[in-house]
N, C-alpha and C positions, 0 to 999 in steps of 0.2 A: 344443545340439549343438555338439561340440568342432570346431574348425577342424583343417585338415591339419597346420598349424604347431604347434598345440598338442599334437596327437597325436604328432607327431614329437618334440617336447619331452619328453613323458611317456615315451616309447619309449627316448629317450637316457637318461633318469634311471633307468629300469628296467634298462636294460644295463649302466650303470655299477654299479648296486647289485647286479646279477646277478654281475658280474665280481668285485666285493669278497666276495661270500658264497662263490663258488666257490674263492677264494684261503683264505678262513678254514676252509672244510670241508676243503681238502687238508691244512692245517697241522693241524688237529685229528685228522684221520684218520691221520697219520703216526705209526707206532707209536713208542712210547717205546724209547730206548736203555737197556737194563737195565745196560749197562756190562760191564767185564771183571771187576771186583771183586765176589765175592760178598758179599751183605749183605742179610739177610732184610728188615730194616726199609726199605732203600732200594727193594728189588724190590716190596715191598708198597705203598709209596707210589706208584711209578710205575704199578703195575697199577691202583691207585685212580685215578690221574690219567688212565689210558687209558679206564677206565668213564666217568668224567666227560666226558672228550673226546668219546666216542661219543654220550652223551647229547645233549651240546651240538651236535654235527654233525648229530644228527637234527632237532633243533629249527631249525637253519639250513636243512636241506633242505625244511622246511615252507615256509620262506620263499621258497626257490628255486622251489617248485612255484607258490606266489602269484604270483611274478614271471613264470614261464613261461606261467601262465594268462592274467595281464594282457596280456602280449605277444601271445598268440594272439587275445585279444579285440580289440586294436588291428588286428591283421591281418584279422579277420573282420568289424570294423565294430560290434562290440558293446561296446566299451571305454567306460566311464563310464555304464554302465546298470545298474541294480539288477538282480541276478539272478533276485530273487523278484518284484518289482512291475514291472519295465520302466521305472520312473521313473528320470529322469536324476540321476545323483551330482553334487552341486554341485562345480565347479570347485576351489573354496576346500578342499573335503574332499579332493580328488585331489592338491592341491598339497602337503598334509601327508602323505598316504599314497596314492601312485600305484597301489597294489595293491588299493585297495578293491574289494569285490565288491558292497557293499550300501550304500544310502543310509544316512548316519549316523543319521537320525532312526529308522529301523527298527532299527537295531543298539540304540539307546537303549531302544526299546520292548521288544525281546527280553530285554534284561537286567534290566528292571523286572518282567518276568513272574515 
């Protein structure tokens, strides 16, 4: 079982990561400036960058959802517990990835199936 201090530390890490992701998403979702000069190749390139940025932002939003889920678990007292088995997730694993939802051993088992 994690102590209140450990939970607070994870919460702080998650909030810092959330803030960074929100900034990255905002940058990616800022539309390209197609400029004043018409140029088909420039506009095509910028449109392609917009598509890539939209895809990247979607991936980052998934990470943001994971952070929100972890923060919610801290608040409701279920943080650090495998969602499937109820087994405690090792602190060492949470230190590496505080968004973990499953025990690393069970993740490895699923990948090998």
